[in-house]
C-alpha angles and dihedrals in degrees: 000000000000101000094188100077110025127126104221134189114193111197110200091019102131096104146012117001094000095052092047091049091050088055092047094050090049094047089052090055105265127132108245134198125179130204125193147128103261113091091192093053092045090052090052092050091047087056087055089055102259125137106244134199131182111231140172107198090195089065117070091201092055091049092050093048092049091048091056093046092049095049092048091054099035106032089166093060108148106158128056118185112194114194110136107143149154130206126202138174111239134191103206088196087069116068087207088079090075095087091055089047093052092047092050093051094045094050103033102038110016091038088055090050092049092053094046091048092051095056104031098087091053096047092045091051090050088054090222139064145093139250114205112197121191121219126155143239083256089069088071101029111033122223101215098214089060102046101155092044089056092047093049094052091045086054093049087052092054092043090052090052092051092044091053091051093048093046094048110126095021096091092246115118129201119216121184117209111206112194125191119208105311124195098253139096090030097307089120089061095057103027117049089187093061111129115245111257095233093052090048095049091047092053092045094054091047090053094045090054095055119112110261098023109234118250088232124038103216117175116204093257092060098051093090089059098039094053102032094115094046092047095048095242098106100100094046093048095048088050089052092047090048088068085075089071084092086078090073117092112266093015097092113131 
């Protein structure tokens, strides 16, 4: 992927990984717009020179409206990064977890589908472009305290695979970004092994610029998750990660 002349929309890019990738794409020479829910973050990004759009990926009308506004302002749009997501702890023994589960699926999975559906016709008509979906190492190695987050990201992985197959021959590619724990949004406070954001973004941009661009963007820190089943480490690693269930209320000790 030539990063120097893309026109990129990052949906869910107002903080953390998305915000850093927006800056990296811009620094490489691409035109970048960011869509998200936080008016304050969007205002800050606008001051940095990014095009900004308020969006709620759980609302089809919002997604459609933003699509129209983005394409009116950026008719040469060729890259859509969809990474809106929420992450909740859930105790599956307590039926009250269902609201969190429903919100997670509607944001992380259905929100991704809404964004892809909104832009697929335009990219296919162009005969060129790229969708970048964002999953997680947790898609391949579950973190038991966050069961629906893991399920949603596994689903986005499967959806990305199917989307790539269906768009084959159209000129539109599908790239899946698979982050490990990255030191942003508080991850650095609970996970001392979280990868520094700057290091992560540098490795991501290097992998994206490879020719051909890999179908999956796997930084070194996520390989242990991605290939756990293949390497025979899956059961042991899930058992280790299950110790974190003590994080849930009433599970201490």
